[in-house]
C-alpha positions as CSV (number, residue, x, y, z in Angstrom):
1,M,0.0,0.0,0.0
2,N,2.8,2.4,0.9
3,D,4.6,1.7,-2.4
4,Q,1.4,2.3,-4.3
5,A,0.8,5.6,-2.4
6,S,4.4,6.7,-3.2
7,K,4.0,5.9,-6.8
8,L,0.7,7.7,-6.9
9,R,2.2,10.9,-5.4
10,K,5.0,10.9,-8.0
11,M,2.6,10.5,-10.8
12,I,0.3,13.3,-9.6
13,N,3.2,15.7,-9.0
14,G,4.6,14.9,-12.5
15,A,1.3,14.9,-14.3
16,N,0.7,17.5,-17.0
17,M,-3.0,18.2,-17.5
18,D,-2.5,18.4,-21.3
19,D,-0.2,15.4,-21.4
20,N,-1.9,12.3,-22.5
21,K,1.0,10.1,-21.6
22,N,1.8,10.0,-25.4
23,L,-0.7,7.2,-25.8
24,P,-1.2,5.9,-29.4
25,N,-4.6,6.5,-30.9
26,R,-6.7,3.8,-29.2
27,K,-10.2,3.5,-27.9
28,A,-11.1,4.6,-24.4
29,K,-11.2,2.1,-21.6
30,I,-14.8,1.7,-20.4
31,L,-15.5,1.4,-16.6
32,T,-19.0,0.8,-15.5
33,V,-19.9,1.7,-11.9
34,T,-23.1,0.0,-10.7
35,S,-24.8,-1.2,-7.6
36,G,-27.6,-3.6,-6.6
37,K,-29.6,-1.0,-4.7
38,G,-29.7,2.7,-4.4
39,G,-28.3,4.8,-1.6
40,V,-24.9,3.1,-1.5
41,G,-22.8,6.1,-2.8
42,K,-22.4,4.8,-6.3
43,T,-22.5,8.1,-8.1
44,N,-20.4,9.9,-5.5
45,F,-17.8,7.2,-6.0
46,A,-17.9,7.5,-9.8
47,V,-17.5,11.3,-9.7
48,N,-14.5,11.2,-7.3
49,L,-12.9,8.3,-9.2
50,A,-13.2,10.3,-12.5
51,I,-11.4,13.2,-10.9
52,S,-8.7,11.0,-9.4
53,I,-7.9,9.5,-12.8
54,R,-8.0,12.9,-14.4
55,R,-5.4,14.1,-11.8
56,L,-3.1,11.5,-13.2
57,G,-3.2,13.2,-16.6
58,Y,-5.8,11.1,-18.4
59,R,-8.8,12.4,-20.2
60,V,-12.0,11.3,-18.5
61,I,-15.6,11.4,-19.5
62,I,-18.3,10.4,-17.0
63,M,-21.6,9.4,-18.6
64,D,-24.7,9.4,-16.5
65,V,-27.1,6.7,-17.7
66,D,-29.3,6.7,-14.6
67,F,-31.8,8.4,-16.9
68,G,-34.1,11.0,-15.3
69,L,-32.2,11.7,-12.1
70,A,-29.2,13.9,-13.1
71,N,-27.2,12.9,-10.0
72,V,-23.8,13.5,-11.6
73,E,-24.5,17.1,-12.4
74,I,-26.1,17.7,-9.0
75,L,-23.1,16.2,-7.0
76,T,-20.6,18.2,-9.1
77,G,-22.6,21.5,-9.0
78,T,-22.4,21.6,-12.8
79,S,-24.8,23.5,-15.0
80,V,-25.9,21.5,-17.9
81,K,-27.7,23.0,-21.0
82,Y,-28.1,19.9,-23.1
83,T,-28.6,16.2,-22.2
84,I,-28.8,12.9,-24.0
85,S,-32.5,13.7,-24.8
86,D,-31.2,16.5,-27.0
87,C,-29.3,14.0,-29.1
88,I,-32.7,12.4,-29.8
89,V,-35.0,15.4,-30.1
90,S,-32.7,18.0,-31.6
91,G,-30.0,15.8,-33.2
92,K,-27.2,17.2,-31.0
93,K,-23.9,15.4,-31.2
94,L,-22.4,14.0,-27.9
95,E,-19.5,16.4,-28.2
96,E,-22.0,19.2,-28.1
97,I,-23.8,18.1,-25.0
98,M,-20.6,17.4,-23.0
99,V,-19.8,20.0,-20.4
100,D,-16.7,20.7,-18.3
101,G,-16.9,19.3,-14.8
102,P,-14.6,19.7,-11.8
103,Y,-10.8,19.4,-12.5
104,G,-11.3,19.1,-16.2
105,I,-13.4,15.9,-16.4
106,K,-16.2,15.9,-19.0
107,L,-19.8,15.2,-18.2
108,I,-22.6,13.7,-20.3
109,S,-25.9,14.2,-18.5
110,G,-28.7,11.6,-18.6
111,G,-31.1,14.4,-18.0
112,L,-33.7,15.2,-15.4
113,G,-37.2,13.6,-15.6
114,L,-36.5,11.6,-18.7
115,N,-38.2,8.4,-19.7
116,E,-35.7,5.6,-20.0
117,K,-38.0,3.6,-22.3
118,I,-38.1,6.5,-24.9
119,I,-34.3,6.9,-24.7
120,M,-33.7,3.2,-25.0
121,N,-35.9,2.8,-28.0
122,R,-33.8,0.8,-30.5
123,E,-33.7,3.6,-33.1
124,N,-32.8,6.2,-30.5
125,I,-30.1,4.1,-29.0
126,R,-28.6,3.5,-32.4
127,N,-28.3,7.2,-33.0
128,I,-26.7,7.8,-29.6
129,L,-24.2,5.0,-30.0
130,R,-23.1,6.1,-33.5
131,E,-22.1,9.4,-31.7
132,M,-20.5,7.5,-28.8
133,E,-18.3,5.5,-31.0
134,K,-16.6,8.8,-32.1
135,V,-16.2,9.9,-28.5
136,E,-14.3,6.7,-27.7
137,Y,-11.3,8.0,-29.7
138,I,-11.1,11.5,-28.0
139,T,-10.7,10.3,-24.4
140,D,-8.8,7.7,-22.4
141,F,-11.5,6.7,-19.9
142,I,-15.3,6.7,-20.1
143,I,-16.9,6.0,-16.7
144,I,-20.5,4.9,-17.0
145,D,-22.7,5.6,-14.0
146,T,-25.7,3.3,-14.2
147,A,-29.0,3.1,-12.4
148,A,-29.1,0.9,-9.4
149,G,-30.5,-2.6,-9.6
150,V,-30.9,-5.2,-12.4
151,S,-32.5,-4.2,-15.7
152,N,-31.8,-4.9,-19.3
153,T,-30.4,-1.4,-19.7
154,V,-28.0,-1.7,-16.8
155,L,-26.9,-5.2,-17.8
156,N,-26.3,-4.1,-21.4
157,F,-24.0,-1.3,-20.3
158,I,-22.1,-3.6,-18.0
159,M,-21.8,-6.4,-20.6
160,A,-20.3,-4.0,-23.1
161,S,-17.7,-2.5,-20.7
162,D,-14.1,-3.5,-20.1
163,E,-14.4,-3.5,-16.3
164,T,-17.2,-3.2,-13.8
165,I,-17.0,-1.7,-10.4
166,L,-19.8,-3.0,-8.1
167,I,-20.5,-0.8,-5.1
168,T,-21.9,-2.4,-2.0
169,T,-22.3,-1.6,1.7
170,P,-22.4,-3.9,4.8
171,D,-26.2,-3.8,4.6
172,P,-27.4,-7.4,4.0
173,T,-29.9,-6.2,1.3
174,S,-27.1,-4.4,-0.5
175,I,-24.9,-7.5,-0.5
176,M,-27.8,-9.7,-1.7
177,D,-28.8,-7.2,-4.4
178,G,-25.1,-7.0,-5.5
179,Y,-25.0,-10.8,-5.7
180,T,-28.1,-10.7,-7.9
181,I,-26.2,-8.5,-10.4
182,L,-23.2,-10.9,-10.3
183,K,-25.5,-13.8,-11.0
184,A,-27.1,-12.1,-13.9
185,L,-23.7,-11.2,-15.4
186,T,-22.5,-14.8,-15.0
187,I,-25.6,-16.1,-16.8
188,Y,-25.0,-13.7,-19.7
189,G,-21.3,-14.6,-19.8
190,Y,-19.7,-11.3,-18.9
191,K,-15.9,-11.6,-19.6
192,G,-14.7,-8.3,-18.0
193,K,-13.1,-7.9,-14.6
194,L,-15.5,-7.6,-11.7
195,N,-14.2,-5.1,-9.1
196,I,-15.8,-4.8,-5.7
197,V,-15.8,-1.6,-3.6
198,T,-17.3,-1.8,0.0
199,N,-18.6,1.6,0.9
200,I,-19.8,3.4,4.1
201,V,-18.0,0.9,6.4
202,N,-17.1,1.5,10.0
203,S,-13.8,-0.3,9.9
204,R,-11.3,-2.1,7.7
205,K,-12.4,-5.4,9.3
206,E,-16.0,-4.7,8.3
207,A,-14.9,-3.8,4.8
208,Y,-13.2,-7.1,4.2
209,A,-15.9,-9.1,5.9
210,T,-18.4,-7.6,3.5
211,Y,-16.3,-8.4,0.5
212,D,-15.7,-11.9,1.8
213,K,-19.4,-12.6,1.8
214,L,-19.8,-11.6,-1.8
215,Y,-16.6,-13.4,-2.8
216,R,-17.6,-16.7,-1.2
217,A,-21.0,-16.6,-2.7
218,S,-19.7,-15.7,-6.2
219,K,-16.9,-18.4,-6.0
220,N,-19.1,-21.2,-4.5
221,F,-22.3,-20.7,-6.5
222,L,-21.2,-18.9,-9.7
223,N,-17.6,-20.1,-10.0
224,R,-16.7,-16.5,-10.7
225,E,-13.6,-14.6,-9.4
226,L,-13.9,-11.1,-8.0
227,E,-11.3,-8.4,-7.4
228,F,-11.3,-6.3,-4.2
229,L,-10.7,-2.8,-5.5
230,G,-10.9,-1.1,-2.1
231,Y,-13.1,0.4,0.6
232,L,-14.3,3.7,1.8
233,E,-15.2,4.4,5.4
234,R,-18.2,6.2,6.7
235,S,-17.3,9.9,6.9
236,D,-19.0,13.3,7.5
237,I,-16.7,14.7,4.8
238,V,-18.8,12.8,2.2
239,N,-22.1,14.3,3.6
240,K,-20.7,17.8,3.5
241,A,-19.4,17.4,0.0
242,V,-22.9,16.3,-1.2
243,L,-24.5,19.2,0.5
244,N,-22.0,21.6,-1.0
245,Q,-22.2,19.9,-4.4
246,Y,-18.4,19.7,-4.5
247,P,-16.5,16.4,-4.7
248,F,-14.7,15.5,-1.5
249,L,-11.5,14.6,-3.4
250,L,-11.1,18.3,-4.1
251,S,-12.5,19.8,-0.9
252,N,-10.5,17.3,1.3
253,P,-7.7,15.9,-0.8
254,N,-5.7,14.7,2.2
255,A,-8.6,12.9,3.9
256,S,-8.4,9.1,4.3
257,I,-11.2,8.5,1.9
258,S,-9.6,10.7,-0.8
259,K,-6.3,8.8,-0.5
260,K,-8.2,5.5,-0.8
261,I,-9.9,6.7,-4.0
262,N,-6.5,7.6,-5.4
263,I,-5.1,4.2,-4.7
264,M,-8.1,2.6,-6.5
265,A,-7.6,4.9,-9.5
266,L,-3.9,3.8,-9.6
267,K,-5.0,0.2,-9.7
268,L,-7.2,0.8,-12.6
269,I,-4.6,2.5,-14.8
270,E,-1.6,0.3,-14.1
271,P,-0.3,-2.2,-16.7
272,G,-3.0,-4.7,-17.4
273,G,-5.4,-1.8,-17.0
274,H,-5.5,1.2,-19.4
275,I,-2.0,0.4,-20.8
276,K,-3.4,-2.8,-22.3
277,E,-4.7,-2.5,-25.8
278,R,-8.5,-2.5,-26.2
279,G,-10.2,-5.0,-28.4
280,K,-11.0,-4.2,-32.0
281,I,-14.7,-3.9,-31.5
282,S,-15.8,-0.6,-29.9
283,F,-17.9,-0.2,-26.8
284,A,-20.6,1.4,-28.9
285,K,-20.8,-1.5,-31.3
286,R,-20.8,-4.1,-28.5
287,L,-23.5,-2.2,-26.8
288,L,-25.6,-1.8,-29.9
289,D,-25.4,-5.5,-30.5
290,L,-26.6,-6.2,-27.0
291,F,-29.6,-3.8,-27.4
292,N,-30.5,-5.5,-30.7
293,K,-30.5,-8.9,-29.0
294,K,-32.1,-8.1,-25.6
295,G,-33.6,-4.7,-26.0
296,G,-33.4,-1.9,-23.5
297,S,-35.5,-1.4,-20.3
298,N,-37.4,-4.2,-18.8
299,D,-40.6,-2.7,-20.2
300,D,-39.5,-3.4,-23.8
């Protein structure tokens, strides 16, 4: 842990915000952040992770696909003029609806009060994904913030991603709902890495005990390996950041939870992570294929 922290500090101190690490022209790495139930801090984690990766010099877009809630823009205090619905109604390009968020991350808003069924209409999703395929080549990471729970839409976004980060808490219902997602992904044959983050824990011991419950269930009943990405303790800093609509990684960069987010970001970009070449098929094409096969929301 100390070696990782030291490496992280060196990378942050030496990072140039305009320096893209001289990466060749490759598609973005897609990270999907999800949870079995709401209220576990999923979006807060996604926002602060995006900022942490950006601090290391990488271009990051966070895409809110929890349609109708606009949680990402609320938590970042960002004013958004256009949303994904404008791609459908007005023919806007994704580059046109992207806005600058904290510390140079880019945001794509899912919009407030939108109907997921309309957005996930096959023709509409085709139009959005044609635009998204272009975006994959102008950034290094796309972080997808899904809705909580299991739906065709959530599963499709996860299935098309390179890695998934499942957020859970020690709450038994959160663990069970998280397992439900893992089971569905196993049934559908998800090949990406499954990372677990235990959030709102009271101690390191509780964090590992929570992960162990998920790991054992996944290993014994699904024959699926999980990766423990890390944990975040319960903290008033998070509550204040939410009220102030300003990410805690920026308001309290030296706090324990901020340091833990930074360690997790480092794990995700080390060799075997972003350094590894992406597959030839784009995220957008993979996702379109899934929507063509299974459809979008559960109402379809």
